[in-house]
SEZA-585271 format. One record per residue (C-alpha): x, y, z; chain. Coordinates in steps of 0.5 Angstrom, whole numbers, padded with zeros to 4 digits. Each point is the difference from the previous one (the first is absolute). Layout:
BEGIN
+-------+-------+-------+---+
!    xx !    yy !    zz ! c !
+-------+-------+-------+---+
!     X !     Y !     Z ! A !
...
+-------+-------+-------+---+
END
This chain:
BEGIN
+-------+-------+-------+---+
!    xx !    yy !    zz ! c !
+-------+-------+-------+---+
!  0000 !  0000 !  0000 ! A !
!  0003 !  0007 ! -0002 ! A !
!  0002 !  0005 !  0006 ! A !
! -0005 !  0006 ! -0002 ! A !
!  0001 !  0003 !  0007 ! A !
! -0001 !  0008 ! -0001 ! A !
! -0001 !  0006 !  0004 ! A !
! -0007 ! -0001 ! -0002 ! A !
!  0000 ! -0006 !  0003 ! A !
! -0004 ! -0007 ! -0002 ! A !
! -0007 ! -0002 !  0000 ! A !
!  0002 ! -0005 !  0005 ! A !
!  0005 !  0001 !  0005 ! A !
!  0007 ! -0004 ! -0001 ! A !
!  0002 ! -0003 !  0007 ! A !
!  0007 !  0001 !  0002 ! A !
!  0003 ! -0002 !  0007 ! A !
!  0005 !  0004 !  0003 ! A !
!  0005 ! -0001 !  0006 ! A !
!  0001 !  0005 !  0005 ! A !
!  0003 !  0000 !  0007 ! A !
! -0003 !  0004 !  0006 ! A !
!  0005 !  0006 !  0000 ! A !
! -0001 !  0007 ! -0003 ! A !
!  0003 ! -0002 ! -0006 ! A !
! -0007 ! -0003 ! -0002 ! A !
! -0004 !  0006 !  0001 ! A !
! -0001 !  0002 ! -0007 ! A !
! -0003 ! -0007 ! -0002 ! A !
! -0006 !  0001 !  0005 ! A !
! -0001 !  0007 ! -0002 ! A !
!  0000 ! -0002 ! -0007 ! A !
! -0005 ! -0005 !  0002 ! A !
! -0004 !  0004 !  0005 ! A !
! -0001 !  0006 ! -0006 ! A !
! -0002 ! -0005 ! -0005 ! A !
!  0007 !  0001 ! -0004 ! A !
!  0000 ! -0007 ! -0002 ! A !
! -0007 !  0000 ! -0002 ! A !
!  0001 !  0006 ! -0005 ! A !
!  0005 ! -0004 ! -0003 ! A !
! -0004 ! -0007 ! -0001 ! A !
!  0004 ! -0003 !  0006 ! A !
! -0003 ! -0004 !  0006 ! A !
!  0005 ! -0001 !  0005 ! A !
!  0001 ! -0006 !  0005 ! A !
!  0005 !  0002 !  0005 ! A !
!  0005 ! -0005 !  0003 ! A !
!  0004 !  0001 !  0006 ! A !
!  0008 ! -0002 ! -0001 ! A !
!  0006 ! -0001 !  0005 ! A !
!  0004 !  0004 ! -0005 ! A !
!  0003 !  0001 ! -0007 ! A !
!  0004 ! -0007 !  0000 ! A !
! -0007 ! -0004 !  0002 ! A !
! -0004 !  0004 ! -0005 ! A !
!  0005 ! -0001 ! -0006 ! A !
! -0001 ! -0008 ! -0001 ! A !
! -0008 !  0002 !  0001 ! A !
!  0001 !  0005 ! -0006 ! A !
!  0003 ! -0005 ! -0004 ! A !
! -0005 ! -0006 !  0001 ! A !
! -0006 !  0005 ! -0001 ! A !
! -0002 !  0000 !  0007 ! A !
!  0001 !  0007 !  0000 ! A !
! -0001 !  0005 ! -0006 ! A !
!  0004 !  0006 !  0004 ! A !
!  0003 !  0001 !  0006 ! A !
!  0004 !  0005 !  0005 ! A !
!  0007 ! -0002 ! -0002 ! A !
!  0006 !  0003 !  0004 ! A !
!  0006 !  0002 ! -0005 ! A !
!  0005 ! -0004 !  0002 ! A !
! -0004 ! -0006 ! -0001 ! A !
! -0002 !  0002 ! -0007 ! A !
!  0007 !  0001 ! -0002 ! A !
!  0002 ! -0007 !  0003 ! A !
! -0005 ! -0003 ! -0004 ! A !
!  0002 !  0004 ! -0006 ! A !
!  0007 ! -0003 !  0001 ! A !
! -0002 ! -0007 !  0001 ! A !
! -0005 !  0000 ! -0006 ! A !
!  0000 !  0006 ! -0004 ! A !
! -0007 !  0002 ! -0002 ! A !
! -0003 ! -0004 !  0005 ! A !
! -0003 !  0006 !  0003 ! A !
! -0002 !  0007 ! -0002 ! A !
! -0001 !  0006 !  0005 ! A !
! -0006 !  0004 ! -0003 ! A !
! -0001 !  0006 !  0006 ! A !
!  0004 !  0003 !  0005 ! A !
! -0003 ! -0001 !  0007 ! A !
!  0004 !  0003 !  0006 ! A !
!  0006 !  0003 !  0002 ! A !
!  0003 !  0001 !  0007 ! A !
!  0000 !  0006 !  0004 ! A !
!  0003 !  0002 !  0007 ! A !
! -0003 ! -0005 !  0006 ! A !
! -0003 ! -0005 ! -0005 ! A !
!  0004 ! -0006 !  0001 ! A !
!  0004 ! -0001 !  0006 ! A !
!  0004 ! -0006 !  0004 ! A !
! -0004 ! -0001 !  0006 ! A !
!  0001 ! -0003 !  0007 ! A !
! -0003 ! -0002 !  0006 ! A !
!  0000 !  0006 !  0006 ! A !
!  0005 ! -0005 !  0004 ! A !
!  0004 ! -0002 ! -0005 ! A !
!  0008 !  0001 !  0001 ! A !
!  0000 !  0002 ! -0007 ! A !
!  0001 !  0008 !  0000 ! A !
!  0005 !  0001 ! -0006 ! A !
!  0000 ! -0003 ! -0007 ! A !
!  0007 ! -0003 !  0002 ! A !
! -0004 ! -0004 !  0005 ! A !
! -0003 ! -0004 ! -0005 ! A !
!  0006 ! -0004 ! -0001 ! A !
! -0002 ! -0008 !  0001 ! A !
! -0008 !  0002 !  0001 ! A !
! -0006 ! -0003 ! -0004 ! A !
! -0003 !  0005 ! -0005 ! A !
! -0007 ! -0001 ! -0003 ! A !
! -0001 !  0003 ! -0007 ! A !
! -0007 ! -0001 ! -0004 ! A !
!  0003 ! -0004 ! -0005 ! A !
!  0008 ! -0002 ! -0002 ! A !
!  0003 !  0003 ! -0006 ! A !
! -0004 !  0006 !  0000 ! A !
!  0000 !  0007 !  0002 ! A !
!  0000 ! -0002 !  0007 ! A !
!  0007 ! -0004 ! -0001 ! A !
!  0002 !  0006 ! -0004 ! A !
! -0001 !  0006 !  0005 ! A !
!  0002 ! -0005 !  0005 ! A !
!  0007 ! -0001 ! -0003 ! A !
!  0000 !  0008 ! -0001 ! A !
! -0001 !  0001 !  0008 ! A !
!  0005 ! -0005 !  0001 ! A !
!  0005 !  0003 ! -0004 ! A !
!  0000 !  0006 !  0004 ! A !
!  0001 ! -0004 !  0006 ! A !
!  0006 ! -0003 ! -0003 ! A !
! -0003 ! -0007 !  0000 ! A !
! -0003 ! -0004 ! -0006 ! A !
! -0005 ! -0005 ! -0001 ! A !
!  0004 ! -0006 !  0003 ! A !
!  0000 !  0004 !  0007 ! A !
! -0007 ! -0001 !  0001 ! A !
! -0005 ! -0006 ! -0001 ! A !
! -0006 !  0002 ! -0005 ! A !
! -0007 ! -0003 !  0001 ! A !
! -0005 !  0000 ! -0005 ! A !
! -0007 !  0002 !  0004 ! A !
! -0007 !  0003 ! -0002 ! A !
!  0000 !  0007 !  0002 ! A !
! -0006 ! -0001 !  0005 ! A !
!  0003 ! -0005 !  0003 ! A !
!  0006 !  0004 !  0002 ! A !
! -0003 !  0003 !  0006 ! A !
! -0001 ! -0007 !  0004 ! A !
!  0006 ! -0003 ! -0002 ! A !
!  0004 !  0006 !  0003 ! A !
! -0005 ! -0001 !  0006 ! A !
!  0002 ! -0007 !  0000 ! A !
!  0008 !  0002 ! -0001 ! A !
!  0000 ! -0005 ! -0006 ! A !
!  0003 !  0006 ! -0003 ! A !
!  0004 !  0006 !  0002 ! A !
! -0001 !  0005 ! -0005 ! A !
! -0006 !  0001 ! -0005 ! A !
!  0001 !  0004 ! -0007 ! A !
! -0007 !  0003 !  0000 ! A !
! -0004 !  0005 ! -0004 ! A !
! -0006 !  0004 !  0002 ! A !
! -0005 ! -0002 !  0003 ! A !
!  0004 ! -0005 !  0004 ! A !
!  0005 !  0005 !  0002 ! A !
! -0006 !  0004 !  0003 ! A !
! -0004 ! -0006 !  0003 ! A !
!  0007 ! -0003 !  0003 ! A !
!  0002 !  0007 !  0003 ! A !
! -0007 !  0003 !  0003 ! A !
! -0003 ! -0007 !  0002 ! A !
!  0005 ! -0004 !  0002 ! A !
!  0006 !  0005 !  0002 ! A !
!  0004 ! -0002 ! -0005 ! A !
!  0007 !  0004 ! -0001 ! A !
!  0003 !  0003 ! -0007 ! A !
!  0007 ! -0003 ! -0001 ! A !
!  0002 !  0004 ! -0006 ! A !
! -0004 !  0004 ! -0006 ! A !
!  0002 ! -0004 ! -0006 ! A !
! -0002 !  0004 ! -0006 ! A !
!  0006 !  0005 !  0001 ! A !
!  0007 !  0001 ! -0003 ! A !
!  0001 ! -0004 ! -0006 ! A !
! -0007 ! -0002 !  0000 ! A !
! -0004 !  0006 !  0001 ! A !
! -0006 !  0001 ! -0004 ! A !
!  0000 ! -0007 ! -0002 ! A !
! -0004 ! -0003 ! -0006 ! A !
! -0004 ! -0005 !  0004 ! A !
! -0005 ! -0004 ! -0004 ! A !
! -0004 !  0000 ! -0007 ! A !
! -0006 ! -0004 ! -0002 ! A !
!  0002 ! -0006 ! -0005 ! A !
! -0002 ! -0005 ! -0004 ! A !
!  0003 ! -0006 ! -0004 ! A !
!  0003 !  0001 ! -0006 ! A !
! -0004 ! -0005 ! -0004 ! A !
! -0006 !  0004 !  0003 ! A !
!  0002 !  0007 ! -0003 ! A !
!  0001 ! -0003 ! -0007 ! A !
! -0007 ! -0004 !  0000 ! A !
! -0004 !  0006 !  0003 ! A !
!  0003 !  0007 ! -0001 ! A !
! -0007 !  0003 !  0000 ! A !
! -0001 ! -0003 !  0007 ! A !
!  0007 !  0003 !  0002 ! A !
! -0002 !  0006 ! -0003 ! A !
! -0006 !  0001 !  0004 ! A !
!  0003 ! -0002 !  0007 ! A !
!  0005 !  0005 ! -0002 ! A !
! -0005 !  0006 ! -0001 ! A !
! -0004 ! -0002 !  0006 ! A !
!  0006 !  0000 !  0005 ! A !
!  0003 !  0006 ! -0003 ! A !
! -0007 !  0004 !  0002 ! A !
!  0001 ! -0003 !  0007 ! A !
!  0007 !  0001 !  0001 ! A !
! -0002 !  0008 ! -0002 ! A !
! -0005 !  0000 !  0005 ! A !
!  0004 ! -0003 !  0006 ! A !
!  0005 !  0005 ! -0002 ! A !
! -0005 !  0006 !  0000 ! A !
! -0004 ! -0003 !  0006 ! A !
!  0005 ! -0003 !  0005 ! A !
! -0005 ! -0001 !  0005 ! A !
! -0003 ! -0006 ! -0005 ! A !
!  0005 ! -0004 !  0003 ! A !
! -0001 !  0001 !  0007 ! A !
! -0008 ! -0001 ! -0001 ! A !
!  0001 ! -0007 ! -0004 ! A !
!  0005 ! -0003 !  0004 ! A !
! -0005 ! -0003 !  0005 ! A !
! -0004 ! -0003 ! -0006 ! A !
!  0006 ! -0005 ! -0002 ! A !
!  0005 !  0000 !  0006 ! A !
! -0002 ! -0002 !  0007 ! A !
!  0002 !  0007 !  0003 ! A !
! -0005 !  0004 !  0004 ! A !
! -0003 !  0006 ! -0003 ! A !
!  0003 !  0005 !  0005 ! A !
!  0007 ! -0003 ! -0001 ! A !
!  0000 !  0000 ! -0008 ! A !
! -0001 !  0008 !  0001 ! A !
!  0007 !  0000 !  0003 ! A !
!  0004 ! -0004 ! -0005 ! A !
!  0006 !  0003 ! -0004 ! A !
! -0001 ! -0001 ! -0008 ! A !
!  0004 !  0000 ! -0005 ! A !
!  0000 !  0002 ! -0008 ! A !
! -0005 ! -0002 ! -0005 ! A !
!  0004 !  0001 ! -0007 ! A !
! -0004 !  0000 ! -0006 ! A !
!  0005 ! -0001 ! -0005 ! A !
!  0005 ! -0006 ! -0001 ! A !
!  0007 !  0004 ! -0001 ! A !
!  0005 ! -0005 ! -0002 ! A !
!  0006 !  0004 !  0003 ! A !
! -0003 !  0000 !  0007 ! A !
! -0002 ! -0007 !  0000 ! A !
!  0007 ! -0002 ! -0003 ! A !
!  0003 !  0002 !  0007 ! A !
! -0003 ! -0006 !  0003 ! A !
!  0003 ! -0004 ! -0005 ! A !
!  0007 !  0003 !  0001 ! A !
!  0000 ! -0001 !  0007 ! A !
! -0002 ! -0007 ! -0001 ! A !
!  0006 ! -0001 ! -0004 ! A !
!  0005 !  0004 !  0004 ! A !
! -0002 ! -0005 !  0006 ! A !
!  0001 ! -0006 ! -0004 ! A !
! -0008 ! -0002 ! -0001 ! A !
!  0000 !  0000 ! -0007 ! A !
!  0006 ! -0002 ! -0005 ! A !
!  0001 !  0006 ! -0004 ! A !
! -0004 !  0006 ! -0002 ! A !
! -0008 ! -0001 ! -0001 ! A !
! -0003 !  0005 ! -0004 ! A !
! -0007 !  0002 !  0003 ! A !
! -0002 !  0002 ! -0006 ! A !
! -0001 ! -0007 ! -0002 ! A !
! -0006 ! -0001 !  0005 ! A !
! -0003 !  0007 !  0000 ! A !
! -0007 !  0000 ! -0005 ! A !
! -0001 !  0006 ! -0003 ! A !
! -0006 !  0004 !  0003 ! A !
! -0006 !  0002 ! -0005 ! A !
!  0002 !  0006 ! -0004 ! A !
!  0007 !  0000 !  0001 ! A !
!  0006 ! -0002 ! -0005 ! A !
!  0002 ! -0008 !  0001 ! A !
!  0006 ! -0001 !  0004 ! A !
!  0006 ! -0001 ! -0004 ! A !
!  0004 ! -0006 !  0004 ! A !
!  0007 ! -0001 ! -0001 ! A !
!  0003 ! -0006 ! -0004 ! A !
!  0000 ! -0004 !  0006 ! A !
! -0003 !  0000 !  0006 ! A !
!  0006 ! -0003 !  0004 ! A !
!  0007 !  0003 ! -0001 ! A !
!  0005 ! -0006 !  0002 ! A !
!  0006 !  0002 !  0005 ! A !
!  0006 !  0001 ! -0004 ! A !
!  0005 ! -0006 !  0000 ! A !
!  0007 !  0001 !  0001 ! A !
+-------+-------+-------+---+
END
């Protein structure tokens, strides 16, 4: 069946499944649903909770999901592992001060970043924005990933794990930072998004490479809806605070106090390339990954011109 999704929509809505996480990054998705932006595009959305980009990736490939929130680190690793397997179709989130932190218990003996040596640190998913920015923090303390034990854990489970002392440090984003601090007396150890990772590109909305080729109309319709929602969130920042209690477990009063990052409307290769370049520096990728390969042109924009190869091997001596 041809893919005829258009701005005018279809007589019968096309159903799509979209993976999301209970974090501010995904607020525009729910804005687009609430304000019928997807309906205007002939799309009917079913939302599916996911743990992170690493979990969502195989679901996109298998068809269990059509679109999903995807941190750029995971997208870049997927591209290097299997070129063309994934396309980022819309930007989602960029860090701002106080939006990502390393958190500990109030009575923790860990008081400075250097004290993290030998401790267990929980991140939402391995090989992700969590591990990449943890590496940047460890570098500040003169440490490496070999100096800590990293444990993969869903964000909502980190609070209980800290209380039970099965982890020592948690890599947290909102609303969990506010929940941990205000309801459980948790303490901040380190503000993550500073120095080399200040104003850091966090995540975009992705689809499978095969899906993008088969259904370009659906992809364009999804992009248009998300651009409208990203614009709304940028101009009406309270939308995020008001919507968070509808798809997370944060109480309404606390939702009004959380710190929120930036919701870009454009996919800028130069900005997102910073992620790939830092990954290369830390040895997370073999050679340079050109992020233009994974970025889907937005409706009304010129196609991205990728370099001849997505990955440039390291020179051999």
